[in-house]
Residue frames as a rotation matrix with the C-alpha (Angstrom) as fourth column:
MET 1
0.583 0.813 0.000 0.00
0.813 -0.583 0.000 0.00
0.000 0.000 -1.000 0.00
THR 2
-0.383 -0.750 0.539 1.44
0.759 -0.588 -0.279 3.36
0.526 0.302 0.795 -1.08
THR 3
0.211 0.386 -0.898 1.29
0.847 -0.531 -0.029 6.34
-0.488 -0.755 -0.438 1.24
ASN 4
0.468 0.020 0.884 0.84
0.627 -0.712 -0.316 9.80
0.623 0.702 -0.345 -0.23
THR 5
-0.023 -0.590 -0.807 3.64
0.967 -0.219 0.132 11.76
-0.255 -0.777 0.576 1.40
THR 6
-0.795 -0.303 0.525 2.99
0.493 -0.828 0.268 14.90
0.354 0.472 0.807 -0.63
ALA 7
0.162 0.978 0.134 -0.46
0.661 -0.209 0.721 15.60
0.733 -0.028 -0.680 0.84
PRO 8
0.443 0.023 -0.896 0.76
0.831 -0.385 0.401 17.24
-0.336 -0.923 -0.189 4.06
HIS 9
-0.656 -0.725 -0.211 3.02
0.556 -0.653 0.514 19.55
-0.511 0.220 0.831 2.03
TRP 10
-0.611 0.517 0.600 0.11
0.493 -0.344 0.799 20.46
0.620 0.784 -0.045 -0.26
VAL 11
0.454 0.825 -0.337 -2.14
0.766 -0.168 0.620 21.17
0.455 -0.540 -0.708 2.72
ALA 12
0.108 -0.496 -0.862 0.54
0.794 -0.479 0.375 23.21
-0.599 -0.724 0.342 4.48
ARG 13
-0.867 -0.455 0.205 1.18
0.478 -0.637 0.605 25.27
-0.145 0.622 0.770 1.36
SER 14
-0.254 0.863 0.437 -2.54
0.563 -0.235 0.792 25.87
0.786 0.447 -0.426 0.87
ILE 15
0.585 0.452 -0.674 -3.05
0.808 -0.248 0.535 26.93
0.075 -0.857 -0.510 4.48
GLY 16
-0.261 -0.786 -0.560 0.05
0.738 -0.537 0.409 29.12
-0.623 -0.306 0.720 4.35
SER 17
-0.854 -0.021 0.521 -1.16
0.438 -0.572 0.694 30.89
0.283 0.820 0.497 1.21
ALA 18
0.112 0.989 0.095 -4.67
0.650 -0.145 0.746 31.29
0.752 -0.022 -0.659 2.61
ALA 19
0.584 0.062 -0.809 -3.25
0.766 -0.372 0.525 33.01
-0.268 -0.926 -0.265 5.68
PHE 20
-0.396 -0.886 -0.243 -0.40
0.732 -0.464 0.500 34.95
-0.555 0.020 0.831 4.08
THR 21
-0.603 0.137 0.786 -2.29
0.657 -0.474 0.587 36.71
0.453 0.870 0.196 1.29
PRO 22
0.536 0.826 0.174 -5.05
0.554 -0.500 0.666 38.26
0.638 -0.260 -0.725 3.49
SER 23
0.515 -0.414 -0.750 -2.43
0.712 -0.280 0.644 39.23
-0.477 -0.866 0.151 6.08
LEU 24
-0.588 -0.779 0.219 -0.38
0.754 -0.428 0.499 40.96
-0.294 0.458 0.839 3.39
LEU 25
-0.242 0.586 0.773 -3.41
0.606 -0.531 0.592 42.84
0.758 0.612 -0.227 2.05
VAL 26
0.774 0.530 -0.345 -4.39
0.581 -0.378 0.721 44.00
0.252 -0.759 -0.601 5.55
ALA 27
0.128 -0.822 -0.555 -0.80
0.760 -0.278 0.587 45.11
-0.637 -0.497 0.589 6.22
VAL 28
-0.666 -0.349 0.659 -0.71
0.727 -0.499 0.471 47.09
0.164 0.793 0.586 2.96
VAL 29
0.257 0.846 0.467 -3.99
0.535 -0.527 0.661 48.80
0.805 0.080 -0.588 3.82
GLY 30
0.746 0.012 -0.666 -2.75
0.646 -0.256 0.719 49.64
-0.162 -0.966 -0.199 7.32
ALA 31
-0.282 -0.941 -0.188 0.55
0.790 -0.339 0.511 51.08
-0.544 -0.004 0.839 6.05
THR 32
-0.521 0.143 0.841 -1.23
0.669 -0.543 0.507 53.16
0.530 0.827 0.187 3.41
LEU 33
0.532 0.828 0.178 -3.78
0.496 -0.475 0.726 54.61
0.686 -0.298 -0.664 5.81
LEU 34
0.541 -0.421 -0.728 -1.14
0.711 -0.234 0.663 55.40
-0.449 -0.876 0.173 8.43
ALA 35
-0.564 -0.791 0.235 0.98
0.783 -0.424 0.455 57.16
-0.261 0.441 0.859 5.81
LEU 36
-0.247 0.567 0.786 -2.01
0.527 -0.602 0.600 59.19
0.813 0.562 -0.151 4.66
GLY 37
0.721 0.529 -0.449 -2.82
0.641 -0.261 0.722 60.00
0.265 -0.808 -0.527 8.28
VAL 38
-0.021 -0.828 -0.561 0.64
0.818 -0.337 0.466 61.45
-0.575 -0.449 0.684 8.79
ARG 39
-0.841 -0.326 0.432 0.21
0.536 -0.615 0.579 63.66
0.077 0.718 0.691 5.72
SER 40
0.053 0.953 0.298 -3.36
0.708 -0.246 0.662 64.59
0.704 0.176 -0.688 6.62
SER 41
-0.554 -0.194 0.810 -4.19
-0.243 -0.892 -0.380 67.76
0.796 -0.407 0.448 8.55
ALA 42
0.551 0.833 0.038 -6.60
-0.327 0.174 0.929 65.87
0.767 -0.525 0.368 10.82
ALA 43
-0.001 -0.505 0.863 -5.62
-1.000 -0.010 -0.007 65.03
0.012 -0.863 -0.505 14.37
ALA 44
-0.810 -0.421 -0.409 -4.46
-0.435 0.898 -0.063 61.49
0.394 0.127 -0.910 15.08
SER 45
-0.784 0.540 0.306 -7.47
-0.073 0.409 -0.910 60.88
-0.616 -0.736 -0.281 17.32
SER 46
0.056 0.865 -0.498 -9.81
-0.730 -0.305 -0.612 61.56
-0.681 0.398 0.614 14.37
TYR 47
0.330 0.069 -0.941 -8.44
-0.868 0.413 -0.274 58.81
0.370 0.908 0.197 12.16
GLY 48
-0.703 -0.665 0.252 -6.96
-0.709 0.634 -0.308 56.23
0.045 -0.396 -0.917 14.53
GLY 49
-0.327 0.661 0.676 -10.28
-0.337 0.587 -0.736 54.54
-0.883 -0.468 0.031 15.23
VAL 50
0.652 0.633 -0.417 -11.37
-0.589 0.077 -0.804 54.52
-0.476 0.771 0.423 11.61
ILE 51
-0.115 -0.763 -0.637 -8.09
-0.922 0.321 -0.218 52.89
0.370 0.562 -0.740 10.56
VAL 52
-0.829 -0.152 0.538 -8.67
-0.426 0.794 -0.434 50.08
-0.361 -0.589 -0.723 13.06
LEU 53
0.131 0.962 0.242 -12.25
-0.306 0.271 -0.913 49.69
-0.943 0.045 0.329 11.81
SER 54
0.505 0.009 -0.863 -11.07
-0.862 -0.059 -0.504 49.62
-0.056 0.998 -0.022 8.19
LEU 55
-0.551 -0.797 -0.246 -8.46
-0.791 0.593 -0.149 46.95
0.264 0.113 -0.958 8.92
LEU 56
-0.624 0.387 0.679 -11.02
-0.283 0.698 -0.658 44.83
-0.729 -0.603 -0.326 10.78
LEU 57
0.440 0.892 -0.100 -13.54
-0.389 0.089 -0.917 45.03
-0.809 0.443 0.386 7.94
VAL 58
0.233 -0.452 -0.861 -10.90
-0.944 0.107 -0.312 44.27
0.233 0.886 -0.402 5.28
ALA 59
-0.803 -0.554 0.218 -9.78
-0.595 0.763 -0.253 41.25
-0.026 -0.333 -0.943 7.32
LEU 60
-0.267 0.800 0.537 -13.38
-0.183 0.505 -0.843 40.06
-0.946 -0.324 0.011 7.67
GLY 61
0.579 0.453 -0.678 -13.87
-0.710 -0.129 -0.692 40.55
-0.401 0.882 0.247 3.94
CYS 62
-0.281 -0.767 -0.576 -10.80
-0.898 0.423 -0.125 38.41
0.339 0.482 -0.808 3.21
ALA 63
-0.816 0.045 0.576 -12.13
-0.312 0.805 -0.505 35.73
-0.486 -0.592 -0.643 5.55
ALA 64
0.226 0.971 0.072 -15.49
-0.316 0.143 -0.938 35.82
-0.921 0.190 0.339 3.75
LEU 65
0.398 -0.146 -0.906 -13.76
-0.917 -0.051 -0.395 35.58
0.012 0.988 -0.154 0.37
THR 66
-0.712 -0.697 -0.084 -11.77
-0.687 0.716 -0.125 32.55
0.147 -0.032 -0.989 1.52
TRP 67
-0.545 0.596 0.589 -15.00
-0.142 0.627 -0.766 30.94
-0.826 -0.502 -0.257 2.74
VAL 68
0.503 0.781 -0.371 -16.91
-0.479 -0.105 -0.872 31.71
-0.719 0.616 0.321 -0.49
ARG 69
0.811 -0.328 -0.484 -14.02
-0.385 0.322 -0.865 30.65
0.440 0.888 0.135 -2.70
PRO 70
0.800 -0.521 0.296 -11.76
-0.064 0.416 0.907 28.24
-0.596 -0.745 0.300 -0.78
GLN 71
0.351 -0.777 -0.522 -8.12
-0.935 -0.322 -0.150 28.34
-0.051 0.541 -0.840 -1.85
ARG 72
0.956 -0.270 -0.111 -6.29
0.248 0.951 -0.183 25.38
0.155 0.148 0.977 -3.24
ALA 73
0.163 -0.964 -0.211 -2.51
0.842 0.024 0.539 25.32
-0.514 -0.265 0.816 -3.39
GLY 74
-0.781 -0.495 0.381 -1.35
0.618 -0.701 0.356 28.82
0.091 0.514 0.853 -4.21
LEU 75
-0.799 0.460 -0.387 -3.60
-0.268 -0.849 -0.456 31.81
-0.538 -0.261 0.802 -4.83
SER 76
-0.109 0.845 0.523 -7.22
0.777 0.401 -0.486 31.49
-0.620 0.353 -0.701 -5.89
PRO 77
-0.355 -0.021 0.935 -8.28
0.837 -0.452 0.307 33.61
0.416 0.892 0.178 -8.91
PRO 78
0.711 0.650 0.268 -10.30
0.476 -0.725 0.497 36.09
0.518 -0.226 -0.825 -6.78
TYR 79
0.690 -0.518 -0.506 -7.27
0.390 -0.324 0.862 36.73
-0.610 -0.792 -0.021 -4.56
ILE 80
-0.356 -0.796 0.489 -5.05
0.876 -0.102 0.472 37.23
-0.326 0.596 0.734 -7.61
MET 81
-0.034 0.431 0.902 -7.48
0.708 -0.627 0.326 39.80
0.706 0.649 -0.283 -8.95
LEU 82
0.902 0.402 -0.158 -7.98
0.381 -0.569 0.728 41.48
0.203 -0.717 -0.667 -5.57
SER 83
0.316 -0.872 -0.373 -4.22
0.631 -0.100 0.770 41.69
-0.709 -0.478 0.518 -4.97
LEU 84
-0.539 -0.503 0.676 -3.56
0.842 -0.323 0.432 43.17
0.001 0.802 0.597 -8.42
GLY 85
0.316 0.744 0.589 -6.50
0.619 -0.632 0.466 45.54
0.719 0.217 -0.660 -7.96
PHE 86
0.838 -0.101 -0.536 -5.07
0.452 -0.419 0.787 46.71
-0.304 -0.902 -0.305 -4.64
GLY 87
-0.133 -0.991 -0.012 -1.67
0.751 -0.109 0.651 47.19
-0.646 0.078 0.759 -6.25
GLY 88
-0.420 0.042 0.906 -3.07
0.797 -0.461 0.391 49.19
0.434 0.887 0.160 -9.17
MET 89
0.677 0.730 0.099 -5.21
0.551 -0.591 0.590 51.24
0.489 -0.345 -0.801 -6.80
LEU 90
0.600 -0.513 -0.613 -2.18
0.525 -0.325 0.786 52.16
-0.603 -0.794 0.074 -4.67
LEU 91
-0.484 -0.792 0.373 -0.06
0.804 -0.234 0.546 53.11
-0.345 0.564 0.750 -7.67
GLY 92
-0.135 0.535 0.834 -2.87
0.696 -0.548 0.464 55.27
0.705 0.643 -0.298 -8.99
LEU 93
0.824 0.421 -0.378 -3.41
0.557 -0.480 0.678 56.83
0.104 -0.769 -0.630 -5.58
GLY 94
0.043 -0.904 -0.425 0.25
0.717 -0.268 0.643 57.81
-0.696 -0.332 0.637 -5.52
VAL 95
-0.627 -0.219 0.748 -0.18
0.746 -0.448 0.493 59.58
0.227 0.867 0.444 -8.86
ASP 96
0.336 0.852 0.403 -3.31
0.585 -0.523 0.619 61.39
0.738 0.028 -0.674 -7.64
LEU 97
0.721 -0.137 -0.679 -1.55
0.606 -0.351 0.714 62.49
-0.336 -0.926 -0.170 -4.46
LEU 98
-0.360 -0.933 0.015 1.43
0.780 -0.292 0.553 63.72
-0.512 0.211 0.833 -6.46
LEU 99
-0.582 0.174 0.795 -0.77
0.630 -0.522 0.575 65.74
0.515 0.835 0.194 -8.79
GLY 100
0.232 0.842 0.487 -3.38
0.223 -0.533 0.816 66.99
0.947 -0.081 -0.312 -6.35
GLY 101
-0.721 -0.570 0.394 -1.92
-0.273 -0.289 -0.917 66.68
0.637 -0.769 0.053 -2.87
PRO 102
-0.740 0.412 -0.531 -3.65
0.658 0.604 -0.449 65.60
0.136 -0.682 -0.718 0.37
ALA 103
-0.762 0.456 -0.461 -5.51
-0.087 -0.777 -0.624 68.93
-0.642 -0.435 0.631 0.70
ARG 104
-0.553 0.562 -0.615 -7.41
-0.810 -0.188 0.556 68.37
0.197 0.806 0.559 -2.55
LEU 105
-0.538 0.334 -0.774 -8.34
0.105 0.938 0.332 64.87
0.836 0.097 -0.540 -1.49
GLU 106
-0.831 0.248 -0.498 -9.45
0.515 0.005 -0.857 66.08
-0.211 -0.969 -0.132 1.94
SER 107
-0.670 0.628 -0.397 -11.86
-0.632 -0.762 -0.140 68.46
-0.390 0.157 0.907 0.21
LEU 108
-0.457 0.477 -0.751 -13.28
-0.464 0.592 0.659 65.41
0.759 0.650 -0.049 -1.58
CYS 109
-0.747 0.125 -0.653 -13.78
0.534 0.697 -0.478 63.77
0.396 -0.706 -0.588 1.81
SER 110
-0.816 0.418 -0.399 -15.74
0.083 -0.598 -0.797 66.75
-0.572 -0.684 0.453 3.13
GLN 111
-0.533 0.628 -0.567 -17.96
-0.845 -0.431 0.317 66.89
-0.045 0.648 0.760 0.04
SER 112
-0.802 0.130 -0.582 -18.74
-0.162 0.892 0.422 63.17
0.574 0.434 -0.694 -0.11
ALA 113
-0.872 0.436 -0.222 -20.99
0.407 0.395 -0.824 63.03
-0.272 -0.809 -0.522 2.97
ARG 114
-0.381 0.750 -0.541 -23.51
-0.295 -0.653 -0.698 65.44
-0.876 -0.106 0.470 1.42
LEU 115
-0.402 0.140 -0.905 -23.81
-0.915 -0.084 0.394 63.70
-0.021 0.987 0.162 -1.94
SER 116
0.696 0.686 0.213 -25.74
-0.645 0.727 -0.234 60.70
-0.316 0.025 0.949 -3.25
PHE 117
0.344 -0.559 0.754 -24.13
0.200 0.829 0.523 57.45
-0.917 -0.029 0.397 -4.31
LEU 118
0.555 -0.100 0.826 -24.07
0.830 0.130 -0.542 58.31
-0.053 0.987 0.155 -8.03
GLU 119
0.910 -0.242 0.336 -22.79
-0.178 -0.962 -0.208 61.81
0.373 0.130 -0.919 -7.32
ASN 120
0.547 -0.740 0.391 -20.04
-0.505 0.081 0.859 60.30
-0.667 -0.668 -0.330 -5.17
LEU 121
0.413 -0.372 0.831 -19.12
0.608 0.792 0.052 57.87
-0.678 0.484 0.554 -7.93
GLU 122
0.727 -0.097 0.679 -18.74
0.564 -0.479 -0.672 60.71
0.390 0.873 -0.294 -10.42
LEU 123
0.856 -0.388 0.341 -16.85
-0.486 -0.829 0.278 62.90
0.175 -0.404 -0.898 -7.94
HIS 124
0.529 -0.677 0.512 -14.44
-0.169 0.507 0.845 60.14
-0.832 -0.533 0.153 -6.90
MET 125
0.409 -0.367 0.835 -13.62
0.833 0.525 -0.177 59.28
-0.373 0.768 0.520 -10.50
ALA 126
0.788 -0.105 0.607 -13.06
0.278 -0.819 -0.502 62.98
0.550 0.564 -0.616 -11.26
PHE 127
0.738 -0.497 0.457 -10.85
-0.674 -0.574 0.465 63.60
0.031 -0.651 -0.759 -8.18
LEU 128
0.015 -0.710 0.704 -9.09
-0.555 0.580 0.597 60.22
-0.832 -0.399 -0.386 -8.23
PRO 129
0.699 0.337 -0.631 -8.87
-0.713 0.263 -0.650 59.20
-0.053 0.904 0.424 -11.90
ALA 130
-0.164 -0.857 -0.488 -5.50
-0.780 0.415 -0.468 57.45
0.604 0.304 -0.737 -11.64
MET 131
-0.674 -0.068 0.736 -6.58
-0.638 0.556 -0.533 55.42
-0.373 -0.828 -0.418 -8.60
HIS 132
0.339 0.885 0.320 -9.71
-0.475 0.454 -0.754 54.12
-0.812 0.104 0.574 -10.32
ALA 133
0.645 -0.175 -0.744 -7.86
-0.716 0.202 -0.668 53.47
0.268 0.963 0.005 -13.59
GLY 134
-0.451 -0.892 0.026 -5.14
-0.819 0.402 -0.409 51.63
0.355 -0.206 -0.912 -11.66
MET 135
-0.374 0.386 0.843 -7.65
-0.560 0.631 -0.537 49.43
-0.739 -0.673 -0.020 -9.85
LEU 136
0.702 0.709 -0.066 -9.43
-0.449 0.369 -0.814 48.49
-0.553 0.601 0.577 -13.08
THR 137
0.387 -0.652 -0.651 -6.14
-0.784 0.138 -0.605 47.89
0.484 0.745 -0.458 -14.90
GLY 138
-0.599 -0.617 0.510 -4.85
-0.799 0.501 -0.332 45.73
-0.050 -0.606 -0.794 -12.06
GLY 139
0.061 0.722 0.689 -8.01
-0.460 0.633 -0.622 43.66
-0.886 -0.280 0.371 -12.21
LEU 140
0.845 0.259 -0.468 -7.65
-0.524 0.229 -0.820 43.15
-0.105 0.938 0.329 -15.96
LEU 141
-0.065 -0.959 -0.277 -4.04
-0.908 0.172 -0.381 42.03
0.413 0.227 -0.882 -15.50
ALA 142
-0.099 0.096 0.990 -5.41
-0.700 0.701 -0.138 39.06
-0.707 -0.707 -0.003 -13.55
ILE 143
0.861 0.509 -0.022 -6.31
-0.368 0.590 -0.719 37.36
-0.353 0.627 0.695 -16.84
PRO 144
0.496 -0.739 -0.456 -2.76
-0.421 0.255 -0.871 37.05
0.760 0.624 -0.185 -18.28
SER 145
-0.345 -0.619 0.705 -1.51
-0.924 0.093 -0.371 36.33
0.165 -0.780 -0.604 -14.75
LEU 146
0.304 0.548 0.779 -3.93
-0.641 0.723 -0.258 33.43
-0.705 -0.421 0.571 -14.42
ARG 147
0.943 0.036 -0.331 -2.85
-0.297 0.540 -0.788 32.04
0.151 0.841 0.519 -17.78
LEU 148
0.028 -0.997 -0.076 0.75
-0.647 0.039 -0.762 32.03
0.762 0.071 -0.643 -16.60
LEU 149
-0.512 -0.225 0.829 -0.04
-0.850 0.276 -0.450 30.45
-0.127 -0.935 -0.332 -13.23
ARG 150
-0.158 0.560 0.814 -2.71
-0.099 0.811 -0.577 28.05
-0.983 -0.171 -0.073 -14.45
GLN 151
-0.907 -0.367 -0.208 -2.24
-0.220 -0.009 0.976 26.88
-0.360 0.930 -0.072 -18.02
HIS 152
-0.644 0.702 0.303 -5.72
0.762 0.622 0.179 25.37
-0.063 0.346 -0.936 -18.32
CYS 153
-0.129 0.631 -0.765 -7.31
0.366 -0.687 -0.628 28.81
-0.922 -0.361 -0.142 -17.80
GLY 154
-0.804 -0.236 -0.545 -6.69
-0.365 -0.528 0.767 29.60
-0.469 0.816 0.338 -21.45
ARG 155
-0.847 0.519 0.113 -9.55
0.470 0.633 0.615 27.28
0.248 0.574 -0.780 -22.39
TYR 156
0.109 0.923 -0.369 -12.01
0.994 -0.109 0.021 29.43
-0.021 -0.369 -0.929 -20.46
LEU 157
-0.813 -0.583 -0.004 -10.81
0.582 -0.813 0.021 32.87
-0.016 0.014 1.000 -21.55
CYS 158
-0.452 0.716 0.531 -14.29
0.033 -0.582 0.813 34.21
0.891 0.385 0.239 -22.42
SER 159
0.526 0.649 -0.550 -15.65
0.544 0.240 0.804 33.05
0.654 -0.722 -0.227 -19.07
LEU 160
-0.115 -0.676 -0.728 -12.66
0.984 -0.180 0.012 34.54
-0.139 -0.715 0.686 -17.27
LEU 161
-0.868 -0.210 0.450 -13.08
0.340 -0.911 0.232 37.86
0.362 0.354 0.862 -19.05
THR 162
0.018 0.964 0.266 -16.78
0.080 -0.267 0.961 38.01
0.997 0.004 -0.082 -18.15
GLN 163
0.578 0.154 -0.802 -16.11
0.760 0.256 0.597 37.16
0.297 -0.954 0.031 -14.50
ASN 164
-0.456 -0.843 -0.284 -13.24
0.888 -0.453 -0.082 39.64
-0.059 -0.290 0.955 -14.43
LEU 165
-0.699 0.251 0.670 -15.39
0.117 -0.884 0.453 42.48
0.706 0.395 0.588 -15.76
LEU 166
0.424 0.899 -0.113 -18.16
0.214 0.022 0.977 41.66
0.880 -0.438 -0.183 -13.30
CYS 167
0.337 -0.383 -0.860 -15.70
0.941 0.167 0.295 41.58
0.031 -0.909 0.417 -10.39
SER 168
-0.742 -0.645 0.182 -14.16
0.651 -0.758 -0.034 44.87
0.160 0.094 0.983 -11.52
GLY 169
-0.301 0.729 0.615 -17.59
0.012 -0.642 0.767 46.46
0.954 0.238 0.184 -11.67
TRP 170
0.668 0.552 -0.499 -18.49
0.452 0.232 0.861 45.22
0.591 -0.801 -0.095 -8.20
MET 171
-0.071 -0.772 -0.632 -15.16
0.993 -0.113 0.026 46.43
-0.092 -0.626 0.775 -6.79
LEU 172
-0.774 -0.184 0.606 -15.70
0.363 -0.913 0.187 49.85
0.518 0.365 0.773 -8.38
LEU 173
0.169 0.920 0.353 -19.19
-0.066 -0.346 0.936 50.15
0.983 -0.182 0.002 -6.89
GLY 174
0.593 0.022 -0.805 -17.93
0.722 0.428 0.544 48.80
0.356 -0.904 0.238 -3.57
MET 175
-0.526 -0.848 -0.070 -15.19
0.819 -0.482 -0.312 51.44
0.231 -0.221 0.948 -3.41
THR 176
-0.608 0.356 0.709 -17.75
-0.129 -0.926 0.355 54.24
0.783 0.124 0.609 -3.69
ALA 177
0.482 0.861 -0.160 -20.26
-0.005 0.185 0.983 52.61
0.876 -0.473 0.094 -1.33
GLY 178
0.312 -0.440 -0.842 -17.58
0.903 0.413 0.119 51.91
0.295 -0.798 0.526 1.31
ALA 179
-0.755 -0.627 0.191 -16.16
0.564 -0.770 -0.298 55.42
0.334 -0.117 0.935 1.13
LEU 180
-0.309 0.727 0.613 -19.61
-0.257 -0.685 0.682 57.00
0.915 0.053 0.399 1.38
TRP 181
0.618 0.581 -0.529 -20.61
0.288 0.459 0.841 54.83
0.731 -0.672 0.117 4.34
LEU 182
0.091 -0.663 -0.743 -17.41
0.986 0.167 -0.029 55.42
0.143 -0.730 0.668 6.30
VAL 183
-0.797 -0.323 0.511 -17.33
0.317 -0.943 -0.102 59.16
0.514 0.081 0.854 5.58
ARG 184
0.042 0.898 0.438 -20.93
-0.286 -0.409 0.867 59.53
0.957 -0.162 0.240 6.75
TRP 185
0.608 0.110 -0.786 -20.12
0.617 0.558 0.555 57.48
0.499 -0.823 0.272 9.85
GLN 186
-0.452 -0.851 -0.266 -17.21
0.869 -0.353 -0.346 59.80
0.201 -0.388 0.900 10.59
VAL 187
-0.654 0.263 0.709 -19.34
-0.071 -0.955 0.288 62.91
0.753 0.138 0.644 10.11
ALA 188
0.439 0.889 -0.131 -21.99
-0.001 0.146 0.989 61.46
0.898 -0.434 0.065 12.43
THR 189
0.521 -0.325 -0.789 -19.32
0.841 0.352 0.410 61.03
0.144 -0.877 0.457 15.12
GLY 190
0.940 -0.050 -0.337 -18.05
0.052 -0.956 0.288 64.57
-0.337 -0.288 -0.896 14.59
THR 191
-0.038 -0.998 -0.058 -14.86
-0.107 -0.054 0.993 63.72
-0.993 0.044 -0.105 12.68
SER 192
0.973 0.232 -0.009 -13.70
-0.040 0.131 -0.991 63.62
-0.229 0.964 0.137 9.09
SER 193
0.114 -0.993 -0.025 -10.40
-0.472 -0.076 0.878 62.41
-0.874 -0.088 -0.477 7.69
LEU 194
0.142 -0.196 -0.970 -8.80
-0.984 0.081 -0.161 61.36
0.110 0.977 -0.181 4.43
PRO 195
-0.877 -0.479 -0.034 -7.71
-0.472 0.873 -0.119 57.94
0.087 -0.088 -0.992 5.81
GLY 196
-0.423 0.797 0.430 -11.35
-0.166 0.399 -0.902 57.27
-0.891 -0.453 -0.037 6.67
MET 197
0.477 0.609 -0.634 -12.51
-0.717 -0.147 -0.681 57.83
-0.508 0.779 0.367 3.10
LEU 198
-0.116 -0.604 -0.788 -9.68
-0.899 0.402 -0.175 55.75
0.423 0.688 -0.590 1.64
GLY 199
-0.869 -0.151 0.472 -10.22
-0.399 0.777 -0.487 53.09
-0.293 -0.611 -0.735 4.30
GLY 200
0.069 0.977 0.200 -13.85
-0.365 0.212 -0.907 52.86
-0.928 -0.010 0.371 3.20
MET 201
0.411 0.020 -0.911 -12.68
-0.911 0.020 -0.411 52.39
0.010 1.000 0.026 -0.38
PHE 202
-0.666 -0.700 -0.259 -10.44
-0.674 0.713 -0.192 49.47
0.319 0.047 -0.946 0.59
VAL 203
-0.669 0.497 0.553 -13.27
-0.225 0.574 -0.788 47.93
-0.709 -0.651 -0.272 2.61
GLY 204
0.344 0.894 -0.287 -15.80
-0.550 -0.056 -0.833 48.38
-0.761 0.445 0.472 -0.18
MET 205
0.046 -0.429 -0.902 -13.42
-0.969 0.202 -0.145 46.98
0.244 0.881 -0.406 -2.78
THR 206
-0.897 -0.421 0.137 -12.85
-0.443 0.844 -0.302 43.84
0.012 -0.331 -0.943 -0.71
TRP 207
-0.464 0.796 0.390 -16.53
-0.013 0.434 -0.901 43.24
-0.886 -0.423 -0.191 -0.02
GLY 208
0.299 0.501 -0.812 -17.39
-0.840 -0.265 -0.473 44.06
-0.452 0.824 0.341 -3.64
MET 209
-0.486 -0.553 -0.676 -15.17
-0.776 0.630 0.042 41.15
0.402 0.545 -0.735 -4.63
VAL 210
-0.909 0.201 0.366 -16.89
-0.101 0.746 -0.658 38.95
-0.406 -0.635 -0.658 -2.05
ALA 211
0.012 0.992 -0.129 -20.33
-0.379 -0.115 -0.918 39.87
-0.925 0.059 0.375 -3.43
SER 212
0.168 0.007 -0.986 -19.26
-0.985 -0.041 -0.168 39.25
-0.042 0.999 0.000 -7.02
VAL 213
-0.768 -0.537 -0.349 -17.69
-0.544 0.835 -0.087 35.85
0.338 0.123 -0.933 -6.30
ALA 214
-0.737 0.553 0.390 -20.66
-0.078 0.503 -0.861 34.77
-0.672 -0.665 -0.327 -4.18
LEU 215
0.187 0.880 -0.437 -23.11
-0.620 -0.239 -0.747 35.72
-0.762 0.410 0.501 -6.94
TYR 216
0.098 -0.130 -0.987 -21.37
-0.959 0.254 -0.129 33.95
0.267 0.959 -0.100 -9.79
ARG 217
-0.922 -0.380 -0.075 -20.69
-0.341 0.888 -0.309 30.83
0.184 -0.260 -0.948 -7.72
ALA 218
-0.455 0.845 0.282 -24.36
-0.175 0.225 -0.958 30.77
-0.873 -0.485 0.045 -6.69
PHE 219
0.263 0.532 -0.805 -25.32
-0.885 -0.199 -0.421 31.13
-0.384 0.823 0.418 -10.37
PHE 220
-0.339 -0.473 -0.813 -23.15
-0.782 0.622 -0.036 28.19
0.523 0.624 -0.581 -11.46
ALA 221
-0.957 0.037 0.289 -24.32
-0.174 0.722 -0.670 26.09
-0.234 -0.691 -0.684 -8.51
LEU 222
-0.093 0.995 -0.017 -27.95
-0.410 -0.054 -0.910 26.75
-0.907 -0.078 0.414 -9.46
ARG 223
0.241 0.139 -0.961 -27.30
-0.971 0.027 -0.239 26.00
-0.007 0.990 0.142 -13.12
ASN 224
-0.649 -0.588 -0.482 -25.48
-0.593 0.789 -0.164 22.76
0.477 0.180 -0.861 -12.34
SER 225
-0.827 0.383 0.413 -28.21
-0.168 0.532 -0.830 21.62
-0.537 -0.755 -0.376 -9.99
ASN 226
0.309 0.950 0.052 -30.78
-0.110 0.090 -0.990 21.95
-0.945 0.300 0.132 -12.80
PRO 227
-0.751 -0.660 -0.003 -29.11
-0.100 0.110 0.989 20.47
-0.652 0.743 -0.148 -15.89
ALA 228
-0.110 0.703 -0.703 -31.04
-0.954 -0.273 -0.124 20.72
-0.280 0.657 0.700 -19.13
GLU 229
0.271 0.295 0.916 -32.69
-0.113 0.955 -0.274 17.52
-0.956 -0.029 0.293 -20.19
GLU 230
-0.701 -0.593 -0.397 -31.14
-0.507 0.022 0.861 15.98
-0.502 0.805 -0.316 -23.26
């Protein structure tokens, strides 16, 4: 009788990846928000709590994503897309900060609480064009990345493109919804800060991915449970 000695290594690598990737994303969000807090004119007490809340909600979103789409060995496609989306978002944010500065972005924060969702979406894309373009570009780069990491993905390119566009759309909507919710929460508590708005964007982006993955997996599960009669 042959014993499979590779299974424990496969399980360990899968568990390690499932823990490392969310931890890295949370750490990146924390470092970004702290750096923005230092550059912001708001007092530390006005953004410290919202940073902790943002990190908690991003971590919970990563846990939900792992539950909805369990990881095998290595990264799952949603985590590849989310990681690249985060990376593109941060690069774009750097460009927007370089061109506009924290003061311009803080004015966006103060305006957001008084506007509707659609008005916020338009305003965010106007004030932060590079950040939104970077997030969408990062998400699209998941397709060639998946083909390099998983050769069989090339057979499902149309399906991957459709899922990718849906996920990108949900992340875009989630960014605006998260920012609006967290900004309004800050205003209700008598504070307002740039890290809070950006923290809401990270939270919304993560949960937008969760919603997208949950919906398309539910769709395929429903379709497979009711196969067409031949």
